[in-house]
C-alpha positions, 0 to 999 in steps of 0.5 A, spaced: 270 681 500 263 676 498 261 675 491 255 677 492 256 685 494 262 686 489 255 690 485 254 694 491 261 696 491 262 697 484 257 702 483 258 706 489 265 706 486 262 709 480 258 714 483 263 717 487 268 718 481 262 721 476 262 726 482 269 728 482 271 729 475 268 735 474 272 738 480 278 736 476 277 741 471 275 746 475 283 745 479 285 746 471 283 753 471 286 755 478 292 752 476 295 758 473 295 763 478 298 757 482 305 758 482 305 753 476 304 747 481 303 741 477 297 738 477 299 731 476 303 730 482 299 734 487 297 731 493 290 729 494 290 733 500 290 739 496 286 738 492 280 737 497 283 744 500 283 747 493 277 744 490 271 749 491 266 746 496 261 741 493 254 739 495 253 735 502 250 729 499 244 726 502 244 720 506 240 716 510 241 714 518 237 709 518 239 703 517 246 699 516 246 698 508 248 706 509 254 706 513 259 706 507 255 705 501 252 713 500 246 712 496 239 710 498 234 707 494 228 711 492 222 707 494 223 705 501 220 712 504 213 711 500 213 704 503 213 707 511 208 711 509 204 705 507 205 701 512 203 707 517 197 707 514 195 701 515 194 694 513 193 692 505 188 687 503 193 684 498 198 683 504 193 678 506 194 671 507 189 666 503 186 663 509 185 670 513 180 672 506 177 665 506 174 666 514 172 672 512 169 670 506 166 665 509 162 670 512 158 673 506 151 671 503 152 668 497 150 674 492 156 678 496 161 672 494 159 672 488 160 680 488 166 678 491 169 674 486 169 680 480 174 684 484 182 681 481 183 674 479 186 672 487 179 673 489 176 670 483 180 664 485 178 664 493 171 666 492 170 659 489 173 655 494 172 649 495 171 651 503 166 656 501 161 652 497 160 645 501 152 647 502 148 651 496 141 653 497 137 655 489 130 654 492 127 661 487 132 660 482 127 659 476 132 657 470 139 654 471 145 654 466 152 654 467 151 656 475 149 650 475 156 646 473 159 652 476 156 650 483 158 642 483 164 645 480 167 648 485 166 642 491 159 643 494 157 637 498 150 639 499 146 642 493 139 642 493 135 646 486 127 642 486 122 646 481 127 649 477 129 649 471 136 646 468 140 648 461 146 646 460 151 647 466 157 645 461 162 642 466 170 645 464 173 638 466 172 631 466 173 630 474 167 626 478 164 631 483 164 631 490 157 631 492 154 628 496 146 631 498 142 632 492 136 635 491 132 635 484 125 633 485 121 635 480 125 640 476 125 640 468 131 638 465 132 634 459 135 626 460 141 627 457 143 633 461 141 629 467 145 623 465 151 627 464 150 631 472 149 624 475 155 620 472 159 624 475 157 622 482 161 618 485 159 620 493 152 621 494 148 619 500 142 622 499 139 623 493 131 625 490 129 625 482 123 625 485 117 626 478 124 627 473 124 622 467 130 617 467 134 612 463 137 605 464 145 609 463 142 613 469 140 608 473 147 604 472 150 611 475 146 611 482 149 603 482 156 606 482 155 610 489 155 606 493 154 610 499 147 612 498 142 613 504 136 615 501 134 615 495 127 618 492 124 615 486 117 617 486 113 617 480 120 617 476 119 614 470 124 611 464 128 604 466 128 598 466 127 592 471 133 589 470 137 597 472 133 598 477 136 590 481 143 591 478 141 598 483 138 594 489 144 589 488 150 594 489 146 600 493 147 595 500 146 600 505 140 605 503 135 605 509 130 609 506 127 608 499 121 612 495 119 608 489 111 609 489 107 612 484 113 610 478 110 607 473 112 601 473 110 593 471 109 587 475 116 586 473 119 593 476 115 590 482 118 583 482 125 586 482 124 590 489 122 584 492 127 580 490 133 585 490 132 589 496 136 591 500 136 588 507 138 596 511 132 598 508 127 600 514 123 605 511 119 603 504 114 607 500 111 602 495 105 604 494 100 605 488 101 600 483 093 597 484 095 591 480 102 590 480 103 589 487 101 581 489 102 578 496 108 574 494 111 580 493 110 583 501 112 576 503 118 577 499 120 584 502 119 583 509 123 577 509 128 581 506 127 586 510 127 584 518 129 591 520 123 595 516 119 600 521 115 604 516 112 601 509 106 605 505 103 600 501 097 604 499 092 604 494 094 597 492 087 595 491 087 587 489 089 584 496 085 583 503 088 588 508 087 583 514 091 579 511 097 583 510 097 584 518 097 576 519 102 576 513 107 582 516 106 578 523 107 570 521 113 572 517 117 576 524 116 583 522 119 586 528 116 592 530 120 598 533 119 605 538 118 608 531 113 603 526 110 607 522 104 603 517 100 605 511 097 599 509 090 602 510 091 609 506 086 609 500 083 602 501 076 601 500 076 594 502 078 596 509 073 595 515 073 596 522 073 589 523 081 589 521 082 593 527 082 588 532 088 586 528 091 591 528 090 593 536 095 586 535 101 591 534 103 593 540 109 597 538 105 601 534 105 608 533 103 611 527 097 610 523 094 612 517 088 610 514 086 617 510 080 615 504 078 608 507 072 610 506 069 603 508 070 604 516 064 608 519 066 615 522 063 614 528 067 607 529 074 612 531 073 612 537 076 605 537 082 608 537 082 610 545 084 601 546 091 603 541 094 606 548 101 607 545 098 610 538 100 618 538 099 620 531 093 617 527 091 619 520 084 620 517 084 624 511 077 625 507 074 620 513 070 626 517 068 633 516 073 639 519 067 641 523 067 633 527 074 633 527 075 638 534 070 631 537 075 626 535 080 630 538 076 631 544 075 623 544 082 621 543 086 627 548 092 621 547 092 621 540 095 627 535 090 627 529 091 629 522 099 630 523 101 628 516 097 628 510 104 624 506 109 620 506 115 623 508 119 617 507 126 619 503 123 626 501 128 631 503 124 636 506 116 634 509 111 637 506 109 640 513 116 643 514 117 650 512 123 651 512 129 649 508 132 644 510 136 638 506 134 632 510 135 635 516 141 640 515 141 647 513 146 650 507 150 656 509 149 659 501 142 660 500 140 664 493 134 670 495 130 673 490 
């Protein structure tokens, strides 16, 4: 007999013994009229024959465990009734519950997290928080830290007031695509967030006050492809140069209208990665020189989109010759913003532009020295697809120009889209062309 079955056998023996004890007392009372039989020597057969009939022990016919033992577990019938009624939520595996939770909206997922401890852990599983859009949420405090700590890969929350995210651990974040454009946030809070990032690929900090510490943190994100620092301030040329030397995979960079000196511009021109194909360095009338333009073109042979608006002190026709002379390779999607917002450009530059056979998109907005009647000359640009002439002609004359240039789309992009998360002309909620699954709806 195995050792495991001994406790059950002992329990069975104790139960049988307790059932037989009351019968021994009754036998003594009947022995006085039974012919003087000795109870100690009476066979067991006579004891069972003379004893009064006792109640039949109820046993369950189902289960091999009841064939030898005369007892039944009390909770077993209740379990059968529950299983017959249907499956219980607690019996579902985590994988199946995660599949169900992945179909919920952001609000429903947060409500679900308050059901119980298990559902709270499942509701904040990393697999459910890959992409989050919090546009419309006016104030973000602990929520931002919770979303980032939950393993968000894509987070969109521009134009938001950010307080203290209050991260509970010091571990690094998994976020890869982050849009904090024009947020109201203290520099120290931004330093805390970006110091935890090591896998950023797309980042927009447009309009924010930065620091050298933030730029040093960006330098550790060597996988950055798109970087938007439009309108930023607060960092030195040395930290900017260090970041550009480290982030060698940047393809699109927007450093327009920043609080830059000529040293900042020189740091960009001397250290810009050769991988850059889209560059917006507009807004520096007195700080961008011809030597800087030559250095940029020489370091970026694959440059296809260049925005140099508001560079006021250079002759634009010399720029075109400089770009061609330095071997600028023009691709099918070549975009030229050299002439926007310039008061020095005239119709004399048109023959030079016509030499760019791959030119597809051209912006001459607010170049007031170009007479509106001369815009019809762009019919000679057979490969030109879009033309930006904002501020040059009145809206009433725009249909006439469109009729004269039927193969060109007029005024399609009023703003530059270089490295920006979402184009100003688009109304969808995309993040560099990617959609977010969890969307805040107010």
